[in-house]
C-alpha positions in Angstrom: 12.0 -8.0 23.5 8.7 -9.1 24.1 6.2 -6.5 25.8 3.7 -7.5 28.3 1.9 -4.3 29.1 -0.6 -5.7 31.9 2.4 -5.1 34.4 1.9 -1.3 34.2 -0.5 1.0 35.7 -2.2 3.2 32.8 0.4 6.5 33.6 3.3 4.0 32.7 1.4 2.9 29.5 1.2 6.5 28.5 4.6 7.1 29.3 5.9 4.2 27.1 4.0 5.5 24.0 7.1 7.8 24.1 9.1 4.9 23.2 11.4 5.5 19.9 14.8 5.0 18.7 17.1 5.8 21.8 18.9 8.4 20.1 15.6 10.9 19.9 15.8 10.7 23.8 18.3 12.1 25.7 20.3 10.2 28.7 17.3 11.5 31.2 14.5 10.2 29.1 16.1 6.9 28.3 16.7 6.3 32.4 13.2 7.2 32.9 12.2 4.6 30.0 14.5 1.9 31.0 12.6 0.8 34.5 9.4 0.8 32.7 10.8 -1.5 29.8 12.3 -3.7 31.7 9.2 -4.4 34.1 7.2 -4.6 30.7 9.1 -6.8 28.8 8.6 -10.7 29.5 12.3 -11.3 28.6 15.0 -8.9 28.4 19.0 -9.8 27.5 21.9 -7.9 26.8 25.0 -9.2 25.2 28.2 -7.4 24.9 31.3 -8.1 23.6 35.2 -7.1 24.3 37.3 -4.6 22.7 39.6 -7.4 21.7 36.9 -9.4 20.2 36.2 -6.6 18.1 39.4 -5.6 16.8 40.0 -9.3 16.0 36.8 -10.0 14.1 35.7 -6.6 12.8 32.7 -4.4 14.3 30.1 -5.8 11.8 30.3 -9.5 12.3 31.0 -9.1 16.4 27.6 -7.1 16.1 25.8 -9.4 13.9 27.0 -12.5 16.2 25.9 -10.5 19.5 22.4 -9.5 18.0 22.2 -13.6 17.1 23.2 -14.5 20.7 20.7 -11.7 22.2 17.8 -13.1 20.0 18.5 -16.6 21.0 17.8 -15.6 24.6 14.8 -13.9 24.5 13.0 -15.7 21.4 10.2 -18.0 22.6 8.8 -21.0 20.0 7.2 -20.2 17.3 8.2 -16.3 17.1 8.8 -13.9 14.6 11.9 -11.7 16.0 11.7 -8.3 14.6 15.3 -6.9 13.7 15.9 -3.4 13.1 17.1 -3.0 9.4 18.4 -6.3 8.2 18.6 -10.2 9.2 21.1 -11.1 11.6 21.8 -14.6 10.4 20.3 -18.0 11.6 18.9 -17.5 15.1 17.1 -21.0 14.9 13.7 -18.5 14.9 11.7 -16.7 11.9 13.0 -12.9 11.4 11.4 -9.8 9.9 13.9 -6.9 9.2 12.0 -3.7 9.7 13.6 -0.7 8.4 13.7 2.0 10.9 12.8 -0.2 13.3 13.5 1.7 16.3 10.8 4.3 14.9 8.1 1.6 14.0 8.4 -1.3 16.6 7.5 -0.7 20.4 9.8 -3.9 21.0 12.6 -2.7 18.8 12.5 0.7 20.3 12.5 -0.9 23.9 15.7 -3.1 23.2 17.4 0.4 21.7 16.7 2.0 25.1 17.9 -1.0 27.1 20.9 -1.2 25.1 21.8 2.1 25.2 21.0 2.7 28.9 23.5 -0.5 29.6 25.9 1.3 27.4 26.0 5.0 29.2 26.1 2.9 32.6 29.2 1.1 31.5 30.6 3.9 30.0 30.1 5.8 33.6 31.8 3.3 35.6 34.8 3.4 33.2 34.7 7.1 33.9 35.6 6.9 37.6 38.2 4.3 36.7 39.8 6.2 33.8 39.1 9.9 34.5 40.6 11.9 31.9 38.8 10.5 28.7 35.4 12.5 29.5 33.3 9.2 29.3 30.9 10.5 31.5 29.6 12.9 29.0 30.9 11.5 25.2 30.1 7.7 26.5 32.6 6.4 24.1 31.4 8.6 21.2 34.4 10.6 19.2 33.7 14.1 20.6 36.4 16.7 19.7 36.9 16.8 23.6 37.5 12.9 23.3 39.7 12.9 20.7 41.5 15.8 22.7 41.8 13.4 25.5 43.4 10.7 23.3 45.8 13.2 21.5 47.0 14.1 25.2 46.6 10.9 27.2 46.7 8.0 24.6 44.3 5.3 24.5 43.0 2.9 26.9 42.2 -0.7 26.9 38.7 0.4 25.8 39.6 2.0 22.6 39.3 0.0 19.7 42.5 -0.5 17.5 40.8 -1.2 14.5 38.7 2.0 14.3 38.9 3.2 11.3 37.6 7.0 11.2 39.0 10.4 10.6 39.5 11.2 14.1 41.5 8.7 14.8 43.6 8.9 11.7 43.9 12.6 12.5 45.6 11.6 16.0 48.2 9.1 14.1 47.4 6.6 16.9 49.6 3.9 17.4 47.8 0.5 17.4 
């Protein structure tokens, strides 16, 4: 994500100094940062992949492909793409892996916020369509309440069948 602070007020620029790994912010803080990031960014792209594709190709391979696609959409000629932690494969642009990138790079932290807010909003919509799985509060993470809902109600089309976690194994879910 390419950031251009010239579009913001001094107060908004100060607010962006809080940019960090999205996991260190609560949902309300991320939502407050989101419009500032979007207004500041020269380009924003979000790529999502379907559950079926993740199950067929695997999460890691699917994530790398999504990251490559996203970088191709936001990169400009002669740029260096900063990537959180590791290279993602050929994008046609130079890359620099930054360990703990979301804590060390404003662009990576901004991308982290956009990704997390986008996913949370999607899960809140899913909660309205699929009541009972507590997506509005667990946003798809394996919480004890979410595992209890799966044990009681089964899995939905949003649940990955290939997900290998102790939580899923304990529930003996039929894929």
